[in-house]
C-alpha positions in Angstrom: -46.4 -27.5 80.6 -47.8 -28.1 83.8 -46.5 -24.4 84.8 -49.2 -23.2 81.8 -51.8 -25.6 83.0 -51.7 -24.3 86.3 -51.8 -20.7 84.7 -54.8 -21.2 83.1 -56.3 -23.1 86.2 -55.5 -19.5 87.9 -57.7 -17.7 85.7 -60.7 -20.4 85.8 -60.8 -20.0 89.5 -60.6 -16.4 89.2 -62.8 -13.1 87.9 -62.1 -14.0 84.4 -64.1 -17.4 84.6 -67.3 -14.9 84.7 -65.8 -12.8 81.6 -65.2 -16.2 79.6 -68.5 -17.4 80.8 -70.6 -14.3 79.6 -68.6 -14.1 76.0 -69.3 -18.0 75.2 -73.2 -17.4 76.3 -73.0 -14.1 73.9 -72.0 -16.6 71.2 -74.3 -18.7 71.6 -77.2 -16.3 71.8 -75.6 -15.0 68.4 -76.1 -18.4 66.8 -80.0 -18.0 67.4 -80.5 -14.3 65.6 -81.3 -14.0 62.2 -80.3 -14.5 59.1 -78.4 -10.8 58.7 -76.7 -11.5 62.1 -75.2 -14.5 61.0 -74.3 -13.1 57.8 -72.3 -10.0 59.4 -70.3 -12.4 61.4 -69.5 -14.3 58.4 -68.4 -11.3 57.0 -66.3 -10.0 60.0 -64.3 -13.5 60.0 -64.0 -13.1 55.9 -62.3 -9.7 56.9 -60.1 -10.9 59.7 -57.8 -13.0 57.5 -54.2 -11.5 57.6 -55.9 -8.8 59.5 -56.9 -8.0 63.1 -59.7 -9.1 65.2 -59.9 -5.4 66.3 -60.2 -4.0 63.0 -62.6 -6.2 61.7 -64.9 -5.7 64.6 -64.9 -1.8 63.9 -65.0 -2.4 60.4 -68.2 -4.5 61.2 -69.8 -2.1 63.1 -69.3 0.7 60.8 -71.0 -1.3 57.7 -73.7 -2.7 59.2 -76.3 -3.9 57.1 -74.3 -2.6 54.3 -72.6 -6.4 53.9 -75.9 -7.6 52.4 -76.8 -4.4 50.3 -73.5 -2.2 48.9 -72.5 -3.3 45.5 -68.9 -4.7 45.2 -67.4 -1.1 44.4 -68.8 0.5 46.9 -68.4 -2.0 49.5 -64.4 -2.0 48.1 -64.3 1.7 48.6 -66.2 1.7 52.4 -63.1 -1.3 53.2 -60.6 0.9 51.8 -62.0 4.2 53.4 -62.0 2.3 57.1 -58.4 0.7 57.1 -58.7 -2.3 55.6 -55.5 -4.1 54.3 -57.1 -5.6 51.3 -60.5 -4.0 50.3 -60.6 -5.3 46.9 -60.5 -8.8 47.1 -62.5 -9.3 50.7 -65.4 -7.0 49.0 -65.4 -9.4 46.3 -65.4 -12.6 49.0 -68.7 -10.7 50.6 -70.6 -10.2 47.7 -69.7 -14.1 46.3 -70.8 -15.3 50.1 -74.1 -13.7 49.5 -75.2 -16.6 47.7 -75.5 -18.3 51.1 -77.6 -15.3 52.4 -81.2 -17.4 53.5 -79.6 -20.4 53.9 -77.2 -20.0 57.3 -79.7 -20.4 59.9 -80.0 -24.0 58.2 -76.5 -24.4 57.7 -75.6 -24.0 61.8 -78.2 -25.6 62.8 -75.9 -29.0 62.3 -74.5 -30.1 65.5 -71.5 -31.3 64.0 -68.8 -28.2 63.9 -66.4 -30.1 62.3 -68.2 -31.3 59.5 -69.4 -27.9 59.3 -66.3 -26.4 59.2 -65.5 -28.7 56.0 -68.5 -27.0 54.2 -67.6 -23.7 54.8 -64.0 -24.0 53.7 -65.4 -25.6 50.5 -68.2 -23.5 49.8 -67.6 -20.1 51.0 -64.3 -18.0 49.6 -62.3 -16.5 52.0 -62.8 -19.1 55.2 -59.7 -21.0 55.7 -59.7 -23.4 58.7 -59.3 -20.7 61.0 -61.5 -18.5 59.6 -64.4 -21.2 59.5 -63.4 -22.1 63.3 -63.5 -18.4 64.0 -67.3 -18.0 62.3 -68.4 -21.2 64.0 -66.8 -20.4 67.4 -68.7 -17.1 67.1 -72.0 -18.5 66.6 -72.1 -20.8 69.7 -69.5 -23.9 68.5 -67.1 -25.5 71.1 -65.9 -28.2 68.9 -63.3 -26.5 66.7 -60.2 -24.6 67.3 -59.4 -21.6 66.1 -55.5 -21.5 64.7 -53.9 -19.2 63.8 -49.8 -18.5 64.5 -50.4 -16.6 67.5 -51.7 -19.5 69.4 -49.4 -21.9 67.0 -46.5 -19.5 69.1 -47.9 -20.2 72.4 -48.3 -23.9 72.3 -44.3 -24.0 70.8 -43.4 -21.7 73.8 -45.2 -24.2 76.0 -43.0 -27.1 74.0 -46.6 -29.1 72.6 -45.9 -28.2 69.1 -43.1 -27.2 66.4 -44.1 -24.3 64.6 -44.7 -25.6 60.9 -43.9 -23.5 58.0 -47.4 -23.9 56.7 -50.6 -24.8 58.7 -52.3 -27.3 55.9 -55.4 -28.8 56.6 -53.8 -32.0 58.3 -51.1 -29.9 60.4 -54.3 -28.0 61.4 -56.1 -31.2 62.5 -53.3 -32.7 64.0 -52.7 -29.1 66.2 -56.2 -28.9 67.4 -56.3 -32.7 68.5 -53.6 -31.2 70.8 -55.4 -28.5 72.1 -58.2 -30.6 72.5 -56.4 -32.9 74.8 -55.1 -29.6 76.7 -58.6 -28.2 77.1 -60.3 -31.9 78.3 -57.4 -32.0 80.9 -58.2 -28.7 82.6 -61.8 -29.3 82.1 -62.7 -26.5 79.2 -63.8 -26.9 76.1 -62.3 -25.6 73.1 -64.3 -22.2 72.8 -63.3 -21.2 75.9 -59.7 -22.2 75.8 -59.1 -20.1 73.3 -60.6 -16.9 75.0 -58.2 -18.1 77.8 -55.2 -18.2 76.0 -55.9 -15.3 73.9 -56.1 -13.2 77.6 -52.7 -14.7 78.7 -51.4 -13.8 75.3 -53.0 -10.4 75.0 -54.6 -9.2 78.3 -58.2 -8.8 76.3 -61.0 -11.0 75.8 -62.8 -9.8 72.3 -64.5 -12.6 70.1 
């Protein structure tokens, strides 16, 4: 893993640090925005489950306030037109999530990302641990990791984990602790580390 630590540290010492710092600042700014912005980001994270972040961003931009206003059938049709893999079930989850619209500013005011993630997973259909962590990171939390199998594959190549067959809650927390140790060792938080790892894997910094 020493070689991988060196690679991330090299990124931190170069131009990529400014890009990552800017993106983390943008996440914090989003967390201070209004209810519609927070709900839109939650819907983006619902959309990205078993889908791509780039596709979710494209759909989020196209639908705009329709996440709040469109009837479920119309929203499903728009998701289908925009190429989402699961238009019906994602539309259903988004419409069900509207019951939390009006409370998100209060909900995300909690300083404890881990506890808030448990609440989101329990109360918002369509948000598992990865998607709930993604939402929290995108609204400014820095203490939760976005773990999908792309990240786990990176860690497996580094010899840090053995790829699990399924990502249970306990396995998620276990691998997150490994990432926390790695982040602490190189002096970054989990939000920053995720961006550096994704850049190493894809050459991109998204959200």
